[in-house]
N, C-alpha and C positions, 0 to 999 in steps of 0.2 A: 506519388509512392505506388509501385507496382506489387501485386500480391503473388507470391508462387503458390501454386498447387501441386507441385513437383517434388520429387526427392525427399517425401515425408517418410521418415523412419520410425513409425509408430507401432503402438500394439496391435495386433490383429483384432482385438476386440472392438476396435474404432472404426466405425464407417468412414467414409470420404467426407460425408456431411459433418460428421462430429469432430473433425480435424479443423475444420474451417468457422463452426459455430457451435454454440452451445444451448441446451434446452434447460426447460425449467425442471424436467424430471431428472436430468444429470446432476443438477445443484442440488436438488431435495435429498437424491441419493447419497450426498457427501455427509448427511448428518451422522451415519455410524462411524465412518472413518475420523471425522473430526472430535469424536469423543476421546481419542487415543492423544488430542493434543491438550497440552497444558500450558498456554502461551503467558499466562499472567506470573505464574510462579517460578519460570525457568530462566535461566539467563540465556539471551540469544548472541549467539557467536555468528559474526559475519563470515560468510563462507568466502574465502580467497580474500580475505580483508586485511591481513597483516596480523591477526591474533589479538585484536582488541576486544573487549566483551563489554557490553552496555546491559547492565541490570534494569528491569523493570522496577517501579516503587511499589508495586500491587496496588490494591484498593485505595481509594481517596479517603482522607480522613476528613470528618467534619467535627467542629466545635461543640461540645456538649454542655460543660459547665466551668465553674471555678471553685475549688475546694482548698482548706488548709493543706500546706506543703506536708508530704508524708515521708518518712527515710524510703530512700529508693527511687523516689520520682525524678525524672529527668530534669536538670537544673535549666535546660534549656526551654521548658515549658514554665518556667515561673512566671507569673503575671505581675510585674513590676508595679503598674500602677495600682492595683489592688493592694499590694503588698505595702506600697507607701501610703497608701490612705488609711489601712487598717492598723498599721504597725506589726502584722503578722505574715509571714511568708505564705503566699498562696500560689497554687500552680494550676494551670489548664488542664482541663482532661479533655479529650478527645475520643470519638467513637468511629468505629470503621463504617463507610459507607455500605450499605447491602447490595447497592446496584451501581457499577460505574460505566458510564457512556463509553461505548466504543465505536468509534466513526471510521469508517472505509472507504477511502478514495479511490476510485477505479478508473483509468485512463481507456478511453474507448474510441481514441482518434484513428484517422485513417491508418497510420504508420503501424497502428499496434495489430491491423488485419493483415499480418504478414507471418510467413516462416518458411524455411527450407526443411527443417527438422521437426518431427513432434506435430505440435498443433501450433495454432495460429496464436500471436503472443496475446491477442483478445481473448481467446478462449482460455490460456492459462491463468490470465488476470482474473477472469470470471470464477474459474475455479478455486482459486488461491482466496478470493473475496468470499465465495460461499463456504469454504472450510474455516475461514476465521470467522465468519457470522455464524455458524453452528456451535463454534467451540466456545464463542462468546455467551450464547444463549444458553447453553450446557451449564456455563459457569455462573449463571444467574445476572450477567451483564443486560445493558440495555443496548440496542443494536441500531445505528443509523448510518448514513453513508451519503457519498457523493459520487456521481457519475457523470463524466465529461466527455463530450465529442469536440469536434474541430469548430462548431459553431453554436454550442449550448451547453448549459451544466445543470444537473438537478441535484438538488440536497432533500435528503431525508432525516427529519428529526428522530433522535434515538428514542425507541421504546422498547418495552419489555414483552418477552414472549414469543412463541413460535409465529405469530402473526407478523412480528416485526422482521423477521429472518424472512418470511413468505413475501413479504411487500418488497423487501431490498432485492431478493432474488429475481423476482418478477420484473422489478425496474432493469437489472442486468440484461435480461434477454428480450427487451421490449425496446428496441432503438427507437421507434416513432416517439417515444416520451423525451427524446432527447432533440427533436426538430428545434432549429432556431426560431426566434422571434420573427413575425413580418417585418421585412424591411433590414434584418439583420443579415450583414453582408460579411463584417468582419470576423476574421478566426479569432478563437479565444486562446490565448497564449496561457502557458503554464504559470506565468506570473499570476494572472487574471485568476487561475484556480486556486491557486495558493493564498492568494488574498481572500478570495471567498471563504476557503477553509478556515481562516483565522476568525472569521466571523461567525462560523455555524459551529465549530468544535468549542465546547464549553471549557474553561479551565478545569483541569483534573482528569480530562479524557485520555484513552488511549487510541491513538489515531495511526491506521496504515495508510499509507500512499503507496498503491500497487501502478507502477508506471514504465515506460522505457526511458522517460524523463528527457525526451527531446526538447528542447527550448530551454533547458537549465540555465539561467542567467544570473546577474549580479542581483537584480530587483527580486528574481523569485527566491535567491538566497536569503534576502531580507526579512520576505513573509514566512520563510521556513523557519527562520531564527527567532521571529515572533511567535510562532505556533509552539516552537520547543520549549520556550519558558514557562509556558502554563500547561503544556500537555506532555506526556509521553508518545513520542512519535517513532515510528518502524517505517523505514524505506525498504520498499521490496522492489529490486531492479530486475525487470523482465527484458530479456534479450534473446535473439536467434543465434545459434552457433555460428552461421556466416559471418556475422559482426564481428565475432571476436577473433576467428582465424580466416586466413585467405583461402578460397576454393582452388582446387588444383586448376590447370591451365586447360581452358576449352572455352567453348561457346555455350551460354546457359540463356534459356528463355524465360521470361516472366511475364505473367498476364493478370487481368484483374477481370477477365472474360470480356472486355471491353477494349482495351489497348495491349499491345505486344511489345515488349523490348528485348534484344538480344543484346548481353554483355560479353564482349571478349576479353577474357582474363588475361591474355598476352599482353594488354595494357597494364604492366606491374605497377607503374607510377599512380594511376587511377585507382586501383585497389589499395594501394599503401595509403593513399590519403583518405579513402573511406575508413580505413581500419584505424587510421591515426584518430579521427573523429570519434570513433567507438571509444578507444582507450581513453582518451581524454576526458569523456563524459563519465567514463566509469571511474577513474581516478578522482576526479572532481567529487563525485559524490561519496567515495569512500572517505575523502578528507573532510567534507561537511559532516559527515556522521561523526567522525572522531572530534571535530572542533565543537559541535553542538552535542555530544554524548547522546546519539540516536542510535537506534539499532538499525543494522543494515543487512540485508539478504539478497543474495543473487539468485537467480533462477531460470535456468534456458528452457526455450520451449521443448526441449527433448528430455527434460527432467521430470522427476513424479513430484507434483506439488506437495503432496503429504511429507514427503522425504525432505524436502526444502524446508519446510515450516519446522519439522522436528530438529 
């Protein structure tokens, strides 16, 4: 994958370095704007999703006690075993969990280090993750996460407080923590990442997956379905505008500072094939979200992450 450092249409407040990488200071400074996000109690409507709504369940509920049924109790909470044993109708009482685990999975693979507009997809993903982490902390939840590259995957157990947010943010900006194990040559697939996610995200968690979802396949869908059975899942699809619309005719140079490639857009069939693959991935995610009752958000590298989450 070649990375473009040209044609960025970004705010004048961002330096060239801030377009292609993110600093810990930048992520820490997201605490204030994150205070305006109320992601647990709002319905998240997918942008360009076809108009479906997915509601979060709110905080988890823990069993507290069994007591005699009282007028107004939900009949669905009746404990039939105790009722049969005692001859009197009893109902289960639940109490709200004070802290809900929030698990944020962030894609940091090579393909995420690319953009033709705005910031790199990897930078946008880190900012989205930072906003979600701060919003969760301010809501009193526990923050944990998963960060994965092409050859390694790091999980952080959910913990409470600002130290948990800082631990997560530091992992986002410290790629050396994602170096593969000695002798590990095989690339990590999205299927493998989601399989690990089902093992680390405890039931009742709110799970965000921030990625361009390259490599989504049938096996990955199986793990996603398993995860959605016990957790509230939000898919955040990060993409570059060039992926969704064909560029004007011409010759474009892409570089990663080591290799160069020039693409001649007069080859329209090649470009149409490229766009078709993007559209197919986008539609697949939308259908998955509908089928599994997931929230689905799309965010372009030229978009403001705060506005996208709102």
